C-alpha positions as CSV (number, residue, x, y, z in Angstrom):
1,X,-74.7,50.2,100.2
2,X,-71.9,50.5,97.3
3,X,-68.8,48.5,97.0
4,X,-66.8,48.9,100.7
5,X,-63.2,48.6,101.7
6,X,-62.5,45.6,103.7
7,X,-63.0,45.7,107.2
8,X,-60.8,44.0,109.6
9,X,-61.1,42.1,112.3
10,X,-58.7,39.7,114.2
11,X,-57.1,37.1,111.7
12,X,-53.9,35.9,111.4
13,X,-52.4,39.0,109.4
14,X,-53.1,41.4,112.5
15,X,-51.7,38.6,114.7
16,X,-48.7,38.5,112.7
17,X,-48.1,42.3,112.8
18,X,-48.7,42.1,116.4
19,X,-46.1,39.5,116.7
20,X,-43.6,41.6,114.9
21,X,-44.2,44.4,117.3
22,X,-43.6,42.8,120.1
23,X,-40.2,41.4,119.0
24,X,-39.3,44.9,118.8
25,X,-41.0,45.9,122.1
26,X,-38.8,42.7,123.6
27,X,-35.8,44.2,122.1
28,X,-36.5,47.5,123.3
29,X,-36.8,47.1,126.8
30,X,-34.5,44.0,127.3
31,X,-31.7,44.7,124.7
32,X,-30.8,40.9,124.3
33,X,-30.4,41.7,128.3
34,X,-32.3,40.7,131.4
35,X,-34.6,43.0,133.3
36,X,-31.4,43.6,136.2
37,X,-34.0,44.9,138.8
38,X,-36.3,42.2,138.7
39,X,-33.4,39.9,138.9
40,X,-31.1,41.3,141.4
41,X,-34.3,41.8,143.9
42,X,-37.0,39.2,143.3
43,X,-36.4,35.5,143.9
44,X,-37.0,32.9,141.1
45,X,-39.5,30.9,142.8
46,X,-41.9,33.9,143.9
47,X,-45.2,34.0,142.1
48,X,-47.9,36.8,141.8
49,X,-51.2,37.7,140.9
50,X,-52.7,41.2,139.1
51,X,-55.7,42.6,138.1
52,X,-55.2,44.6,135.1
53,X,-57.6,47.7,135.6
54,X,-58.6,50.6,133.2
55,X,-57.9,54.2,135.3
56,X,-60.2,55.8,132.8
57,X,-63.3,55.4,131.0
58,X,-62.4,53.5,128.0
59,X,-63.5,51.1,125.0
60,X,-61.7,47.7,125.3
61,X,-59.9,47.0,122.0
62,X,-56.3,44.5,122.4
63,X,-57.3,41.6,124.6
64,X,-56.0,38.9,122.3
65,X,-53.1,40.9,121.5
66,X,-52.2,41.2,125.0
67,X,-52.6,37.2,125.0
68,X,-50.9,37.0,121.9
69,X,-47.6,39.5,123.4
70,X,-47.5,37.3,126.4
71,X,-47.3,33.9,124.4
72,X,-44.9,35.7,122.0
73,X,-42.4,36.6,125.0
74,X,-42.8,32.9,126.2
75,X,-43.3,33.8,129.6
76,X,-45.2,31.3,132.2
77,X,-47.6,34.1,132.5
78,X,-51.5,32.9,132.5
79,X,-53.6,35.6,131.5
80,X,-57.7,35.8,132.1
81,X,-59.7,38.2,130.4
82,X,-62.7,39.8,131.8
83,X,-63.7,42.3,129.3
84,X,-65.4,42.5,125.8
85,X,-63.9,43.5,122.9
86,X,-65.8,46.7,122.4
87,X,-67.4,47.2,125.4
88,X,-67.1,50.5,126.8
89,X,-66.0,50.5,130.8
90,X,-65.8,53.0,133.7
91,X,-63.0,53.8,135.3
92,X,-61.6,51.2,137.8
93,X,-63.0,48.2,136.0
94,X,-61.2,45.1,135.4
95,X,-59.9,43.8,132.2
96,X,-58.1,40.8,133.0
97,X,-56.3,39.0,135.7
98,X,-52.7,37.8,135.0
99,X,-50.9,35.3,137.2
100,X,-47.7,33.6,137.2
101,X,-44.2,34.0,138.0
102,X,-43.6,37.1,139.7
103,X,-40.2,37.9,137.6
104,X,-41.8,37.6,134.7
105,X,-45.1,39.5,135.7
106,X,-42.6,42.5,136.2
107,X,-40.6,42.3,132.9
108,X,-43.8,42.2,130.7
109,X,-46.0,44.5,132.3
110,X,-44.9,47.3,130.3
111,X,-44.8,45.7,127.0
112,X,-48.5,44.7,127.5
113,X,-49.8,47.6,129.2
114,X,-48.3,49.9,126.1
115,X,-49.7,47.7,123.6
116,X,-53.4,47.4,125.3
117,X,-52.9,51.3,126.1
118,X,-52.5,52.4,122.5
119,X,-55.6,50.2,120.8
120,X,-57.8,51.3,123.8
121,X,-57.4,54.8,123.1
122,X,-57.9,54.7,119.7
123,X,-60.9,52.3,120.0
124,X,-62.2,55.2,122.6
125,X,-61.6,57.8,120.1
126,X,-63.3,56.5,117.3
127,X,-66.4,55.6,119.5
128,X,-66.5,59.5,120.4
129,X,-66.6,60.0,116.4
130,X,-69.2,57.7,116.1
131,X,-71.5,58.9,118.8
132,X,-71.1,62.3,117.5
133,X,-73.2,61.3,114.5
134,X,-75.7,59.1,115.5
135,X,-78.6,59.6,114.3
136,X,-77.2,60.4,111.2
137,X,-76.5,58.4,107.6
138,X,-72.7,59.0,107.9
139,X,-70.6,56.4,109.1
140,X,-66.7,57.2,110.5
141,X,-63.9,55.9,108.6
142,X,-59.8,55.8,109.4
143,X,-57.3,56.8,106.9
144,X,-53.6,55.5,106.4
145,X,-52.2,58.2,109.0
146,X,-51.0,55.8,111.3
147,X,-48.6,54.6,113.5
148,X,-45.8,52.9,111.2
149,X,-46.0,49.2,112.1
150,X,-49.2,50.0,113.6
151,X,-51.8,49.9,111.0
152,X,-53.4,47.0,110.8
153,X,-53.9,46.9,114.8
154,X,-55.2,50.8,114.9
155,X,-57.5,50.1,112.3
156,X,-58.7,46.7,113.9
157,X,-59.1,49.1,116.9
158,X,-60.8,51.7,115.1
159,X,-63.4,48.9,114.3
160,X,-63.9,47.8,117.8
161,X,-65.0,51.5,118.4
162,X,-67.6,51.3,116.1
163,X,-65.8,52.9,112.9
164,X,-65.2,51.9,109.6
165,X,-61.9,50.8,108.2
166,X,-60.8,52.9,104.9
167,X,-58.1,51.2,102.2
168,X,-55.6,49.3,104.2
169,X,-52.9,50.5,102.0
170,X,-52.2,51.0,98.6
171,X,-52.8,47.5,97.1
172,X,-56.3,47.2,98.2
173,X,-58.0,50.2,96.3
174,X,-57.7,52.7,93.6
175,X,-57.9,56.2,95.3
176,X,-57.3,59.0,92.7
177,X,-56.0,62.2,94.3
178,X,-55.0,65.5,92.8
179,X,-51.0,64.6,92.3
180,X,-52.1,61.5,90.2
181,X,-54.1,63.6,88.0
182,X,-51.2,66.5,88.1
183,X,-48.8,63.1,87.3
184,X,-50.9,61.2,84.8
185,X,-50.9,62.2,81.0
186,X,-53.2,61.0,78.4
187,X,-52.8,61.0,74.5
188,X,-50.5,62.9,72.4
189,X,-51.2,66.1,73.8
190,X,-49.3,64.7,77.4
191,X,-52.5,66.8,79.0
192,X,-53.2,65.8,82.1
193,X,-56.4,63.4,83.3
194,X,-59.7,64.9,84.5
195,X,-61.2,63.0,87.5
196,X,-63.6,61.5,85.0
197,X,-60.8,60.6,82.8
198,X,-58.4,59.1,85.5
199,X,-61.7,57.2,86.9
200,X,-62.3,55.7,83.4
201,X,-58.7,54.6,83.0
202,X,-58.5,53.1,86.4
203,X,-61.6,50.6,85.6
204,X,-60.4,49.7,82.4
205,X,-57.4,48.9,84.0
206,X,-58.8,47.0,86.7
207,X,-61.0,45.1,84.3
208,X,-57.6,44.2,82.1
209,X,-55.8,43.2,85.3
210,X,-58.5,41.1,86.1
211,X,-58.7,39.2,83.0
212,X,-54.7,38.7,83.0
213,X,-54.2,37.7,86.5
214,X,-57.4,36.0,87.7
215,X,-56.0,34.0,90.6
216,X,-53.1,36.6,91.8
217,X,-53.3,39.2,94.3
218,X,-56.2,40.6,95.8
219,X,-59.8,40.5,94.0
220,X,-58.8,43.3,91.5
221,X,-62.2,43.7,90.0
222,X,-63.7,44.2,93.2
223,X,-61.3,46.6,94.3
224,X,-63.1,50.5,95.5
225,X,-62.4,53.1,92.6
226,X,-62.2,56.3,94.6
227,X,-61.8,59.6,93.3
228,X,-61.3,63.2,95.0
229,X,-62.7,66.5,93.8
230,X,-62.2,70.0,94.9
231,X,-65.3,71.7,93.6
232,X,-68.8,70.9,92.7
233,X,-67.8,71.2,88.8
234,X,-65.7,68.5,89.0
235,X,-68.4,66.5,91.0
236,X,-70.9,67.0,88.1
237,X,-68.3,65.8,86.0
238,X,-66.8,63.0,87.6
239,X,-70.2,61.3,88.2
240,X,-71.6,60.1,85.1
241,X,-68.0,57.8,85.0
242,X,-69.2,55.6,87.9
243,X,-67.0,55.5,90.6
244,X,-67.6,53.8,93.9
245,X,-66.7,56.4,95.9
246,X,-65.9,60.6,95.4
247,X,-64.0,62.3,97.8
248,X,-64.9,66.2,98.4
249,X,-62.1,67.4,99.8
250,X,-62.1,70.5,102.4
251,X,-65.5,71.3,101.6
252,X,-67.9,73.5,104.1
253,X,-71.0,71.8,105.3
254,X,-72.9,74.0,102.9
255,X,-71.0,72.8,99.9
256,X,-71.3,69.2,100.9
257,X,-75.3,69.6,101.3
258,X,-75.2,71.0,98.1
259,X,-72.5,68.0,96.7
260,X,-75.3,65.7,98.0
261,X,-78.2,67.3,96.2
262,X,-76.1,67.3,92.7
263,X,-75.3,63.4,92.9
264,X,-78.9,62.8,94.0
265,X,-80.1,64.8,90.9
266,X,-78.3,62.8,88.6
267,X,-79.1,59.3,90.5
268,X,-75.9,58.6,90.8
269,X,-75.1,55.3,93.2
270,X,-71.4,57.0,94.2
271,X,-71.2,57.2,97.6
272,X,-69.9,60.7,98.6
273,X,-66.9,61.0,101.5
274,X,-66.4,64.3,103.7
275,X,-62.6,64.6,104.1
276,X,-60.3,67.4,105.9
277,X,-61.1,69.5,108.8
278,X,-62.9,67.0,110.8
279,X,-63.0,67.2,114.5
280,X,-65.0,66.5,117.4
281,X,-66.0,70.0,117.1
282,X,-67.1,69.9,113.0
283,X,-67.9,66.3,112.5
284,X,-71.8,66.7,113.4
285,X,-72.2,69.5,111.2
286,X,-70.5,67.6,108.3
287,X,-72.4,64.5,108.9
288,X,-75.6,66.6,108.8
289,X,-75.0,67.9,105.3
290,X,-76.3,64.0,104.1
291,X,-72.8,62.7,103.0
292,X,-72.4,58.7,103.4
293,X,-68.8,58.8,104.9
294,X,-66.6,60.9,107.1
295,X,-62.6,59.9,106.7
296,X,-61.0,61.1,110.4
297,X,-56.9,60.8,110.3
298,X,-57.5,62.1,114.1
299,X,-58.7,58.4,114.7
300,X,-55.2,57.0,114.9
301,X,-52.5,60.0,114.5
302,X,-54.5,62.0,117.4
303,X,-55.3,59.2,119.8
304,X,-54.1,59.1,123.1
305,X,-53.1,56.0,125.0
306,X,-55.5,54.7,127.5
307,X,-54.4,54.9,131.4
308,X,-54.1,50.8,132.3
309,X,-52.5,49.5,135.0
310,X,-51.8,46.5,137.2
311,X,-53.1,46.1,140.9
312,X,-51.0,43.6,142.7
313,X,-53.2,41.4,144.6
């Protein structure tokens, strides 16, 4: 396989984003005050126990996030996970058991369930796309069409659903699109770059930066160089420049198959990525064209939160 984007696992960067989201969620719910309903009605000495239960079939994602959220809120609630990340659970299955002071359980309930519901929703939708292309060579990738502030958590959830991560941000890949070609200029005549010109320019820039900053920033010399093309003519022109990935924008399955034949015919190692117009009704035909990657914005911007609740015991 050609050079790929960094694939997210649960690490300190993802955990820190989760902490930031929990802090915002606490401010949304409590606004630096208290849960007045619970304080008014529930004795401080009361204790409780509840099962965290999925009300629908789902793919599990966010168990570590839920436990981290409780720790960040500094409550004496014990989280006992009973499900594995990436597992497919039937409706009614138990994800975890929580126990501790009843006031804390009631106050933290919605924040934890919102976090879990969102992450499981993304993972579950990702699994549907992955299953839809099973048996083909195509891999399902997410995009940067994520909820502001949630990017690492949503991309982590895509991984739990069996999908792959496209670039995390603008900092960890070169992705040349038509707008870059329109604004970029070369030579004294100020002519716009062709896709091939832009790829060669970007590759030279990365080599120069790797020499100038050997210890700074990401491993610049290993960044993926991807370029978007709209036509088969552009594809033919750009392949000799040896990009890592060519993004085939809004092409029909028939045109995608022709693009694969062109790439294979010249022996290029570039991987081909289909993008645009991808949904659960079209993804199988797109995959059967022979492309290597399919990027799907809907994995994150179109995922609905899963229904997860507490069953008090």
